[in-house]
C-alpha positions in Angstrom: 89.7 70.2 138.7 91.8 67.3 137.9 91.7 65.0 140.8 95.1 62.6 140.0 98.0 64.1 138.1 101.3 62.4 137.2 104.4 64.9 136.5 107.3 63.7 134.5 110.5 65.8 134.6 114.0 65.2 135.4 114.9 68.2 137.4 113.9 68.3 141.1 113.3 72.0 141.1 110.8 71.7 138.2 109.0 68.9 139.9 108.6 70.8 143.2 107.5 74.1 141.1 104.6 72.0 139.4 103.5 70.4 142.4 103.2 73.7 144.0 101.1 74.9 141.1 98.7 71.9 141.2 98.5 72.1 145.0 97.4 75.7 144.7 94.8 74.4 142.3 93.5 71.9 144.8 94.7 68.7 143.0 94.6 66.1 145.6 96.7 63.4 144.3 100.1 64.2 142.6 102.7 61.7 141.6 106.1 62.2 140.1 108.6 60.6 137.8 111.9 61.6 136.4 112.2 58.7 133.6 109.9 58.3 130.5 109.7 54.6 131.1 108.9 55.2 134.8 106.1 57.3 133.8 104.8 55.0 131.4 105.0 52.1 134.0 103.0 54.4 136.6 100.2 55.0 134.0 100.0 51.4 133.4 99.9 50.4 137.2 97.4 53.0 138.0 95.2 51.4 135.1 95.4 47.9 136.6 94.6 49.5 140.2 91.5 51.0 138.5 93.1 54.7 139.8 93.8 56.1 136.3 95.6 59.6 136.4 93.4 62.3 134.7 96.4 64.6 133.7 100.0 63.9 132.6 102.4 67.2 132.5 105.8 66.1 130.8 109.0 67.5 129.6 110.3 66.6 126.1 114.1 66.3 126.9 115.7 63.9 129.5 119.2 63.7 130.1 120.7 60.3 129.8 122.6 58.7 132.9 123.8 55.2 134.0 120.1 53.7 134.0 119.1 51.7 130.9 115.8 52.9 129.5 113.5 52.1 126.6 111.5 55.3 126.4 114.0 58.1 126.2 112.1 61.0 125.5 109.0 62.9 126.2 107.7 62.8 122.7 108.5 58.8 122.8 106.4 58.8 125.7 103.6 60.7 124.3 103.6 58.4 121.4 103.4 55.4 123.4 100.8 56.7 125.6 98.4 57.5 122.7 98.2 53.9 121.9 96.9 52.9 125.3 95.5 56.1 126.7 93.9 58.0 123.7 91.9 60.2 126.0 94.3 61.1 128.6 94.9 64.9 128.6 98.5 65.6 128.1 100.4 69.0 128.8 104.0 69.4 127.4 106.2 71.7 129.6 109.4 72.5 127.7 112.2 74.7 126.9 111.9 73.7 123.2 110.2 76.5 121.2 110.5 75.0 117.6 107.3 75.5 115.8 107.3 72.4 113.8 107.8 70.4 116.8 104.8 71.9 118.4 102.8 71.8 115.5 103.5 68.0 115.0 102.7 67.2 118.8 99.3 68.8 118.4 98.6 67.3 114.9 100.0 63.9 115.6 99.2 63.2 119.1 96.5 65.5 120.1 98.4 67.2 123.0 96.0 69.3 125.0 98.6 71.8 125.9 102.2 73.1 125.2 103.7 75.6 127.7 107.2 77.1 127.3 109.5 77.0 130.2 110.6 80.6 130.4 110.1 83.8 132.8 106.3 83.3 132.6 106.3 79.7 132.5 104.7 79.0 135.9 102.0 81.4 135.4 101.2 80.0 131.8 101.0 76.4 133.2 98.7 77.3 135.8 96.5 78.8 133.1 97.1 75.8 130.7 96.0 73.2 133.5 92.8 75.3 134.0 91.9 75.6 130.2 92.6 71.9 129.5 90.6 71.0 132.5 87.9 73.1 130.5 88.4 71.0 127.6 90.4 73.7 125.8 93.6 73.5 124.1 96.4 75.8 125.5 99.4 76.9 123.5 101.7 79.5 125.0 101.5 82.9 123.1 105.1 82.9 122.0 104.8 79.7 120.0 101.1 80.2 119.0 102.0 80.8 115.3 102.8 77.0 115.5 99.1 76.4 114.7 98.6 79.0 112.1 97.3 77.3 109.0 99.2 79.6 106.8 102.5 78.8 108.4 105.4 78.4 106.3 106.2 75.2 108.1 103.6 73.3 106.1 105.8 70.9 104.4 105.0 67.0 103.6 106.6 63.8 104.3 108.7 63.6 101.2 110.5 67.2 102.1 111.2 65.8 105.6 112.7 62.5 104.0 114.9 64.6 101.6 116.0 66.9 104.3 117.1 64.1 106.5 119.0 62.4 103.6 120.6 65.7 102.9 121.6 66.0 106.7 123.2 62.7 106.5 125.8 64.1 103.9 124.2 62.4 100.8 124.6 64.3 97.5 121.5 64.7 95.0 122.8 61.8 93.1 123.0 59.5 96.2 119.6 60.6 97.5 117.8 59.9 94.0 119.4 56.1 94.1 118.4 55.9 97.6 114.8 56.7 97.0 114.7 54.6 93.9 116.0 51.6 96.2 113.3 52.4 98.7 110.5 52.6 96.3 110.0 56.4 97.3 108.4 58.5 94.7 109.0 61.1 93.0 112.8 60.2 92.9 114.1 61.7 89.8 117.3 63.8 90.3 115.6 66.6 88.6 112.5 66.6 90.7 115.2 66.3 94.1 117.0 69.5 92.7 113.8 71.5 92.1 112.3 70.5 95.7 115.6 71.4 97.3 115.6 74.7 95.6 112.0 75.4 96.7 113.0 74.3 100.4 116.0 76.8 100.3 113.4 79.7 98.9 110.8 78.6 101.5 113.2 78.8 104.6 115.4 81.6 103.2 118.4 79.6 103.1 121.6 80.6 101.2 122.7 76.9 100.6 122.2 73.4 101.5 124.1 73.7 104.8 122.1 76.8 105.8 118.9 74.8 105.0 119.8 71.8 107.1 120.8 74.3 110.1 117.5 76.1 110.0 115.3 73.1 109.7 117.2 71.3 112.6 116.7 74.5 114.8 112.8 74.1 113.8 112.7 70.5 115.0 112.2 69.2 111.3 115.0 66.8 111.4 
């Protein structure tokens, strides 16, 4: 079993719950943090002391307070960690259940586990820790579809950029002009109109506002 684990969550009760799970799994060294930049510093210090952690369990959402922080979310922390600790096993333990968000975390950052905080969260987290220790990837059953190769969520970077511009209130003409200015291809008005119609059909959206609402709920933008 893992020997040294860092838990990163801003709720005392969640930290205590995870600590109990780890203790039940005979993890001997458990450290905690409630800020993402604090977690990163702990990882760096452990590396300097030659006492590296062999697992990180982190939430994605962290409530802001009076403290000035550089790394303000679990996803930002994971991105930063992957540059310095590419082999560190990471389990995300989060309330978020957007399939695209989970898909992106696995695809872009090679996270080793994603567990939903719900009624079975503690049991699934225990399963996830054991699975990841055995070199398997664990995804909570209720969001397993995020990894389906035939998922409707398979859209490209151009679509994401288009949706973000639309969510900022830009018209199709303004989006076309902005893309031309930024050198984004394709950028013709007819192409943008066709792509938006395709996205509305793909996500079963009745109009542009509905499309933005759906894609925000899925964590696309």
